N, C-alpha and C positions, 0 to 999 in steps of 0.2 A: 699017686695017680690023681690028676686033676679032674674035677667034675666039669660038666658043660657050663655050669653057672659061675664057676670060679674064674674062668678066663676073662669074660667081660668085666667082672668085678675087679680083677687085677689090672686090667687096662684102665678102668675108671680111676682106681687109686693111683696108678702111675701118672695119669694125666693130671690129677689134682696135685700130686707132689710136684710135677713140673710147673704148673701154674703158680703154686705157692713159692717155688724157688725163683721164678722170674719176677714175681711181685717183690720178693725180698731183695733181690738184686737191684731192681729199679728204685726201691725205697732207700737202700744203702747209697746208691749213686746220687739220688736227690739230696739226701742228708749231707753227704760229703760235699756236694756242690754248694749247698746252702752255707755250711760251716766255712768252706773255703772263701766264699763270697764275703761273708761277715769278717773273716780274718783279713782279707785284702782291703776291705773298706775301712776297717779300723787302723790298719797299717798306713793307709794313704792319708789319714787325717780327715777332718771335717770337710765337706764339700763347700766350695765357695758359693756364697749366696748371690743370686742374680738380682740386679737392681729392680725394685718394684716400680712398675710403670702402670699408671691407672689408665682407664679407657679415655678419660678426658685428655691426658697428656699425649696419648697416642693419636687422638683425633686432631689435636692442635699441630702436630708435627707433619701430618700428611695432608 
């Protein structure tokens, strides 16, 4: 038989378990996304470098 104090405590513990489960799921998805992004970036090779344009060169063109 439950006491009157056990019911709100059980709800609080259940809520905390749910919050921790959601946080764990989001962390797992974030980590998976990060690792997938790194894997795709390394598979694609280095990014091409953009030509360096100085402010003076840009001013002379326009």
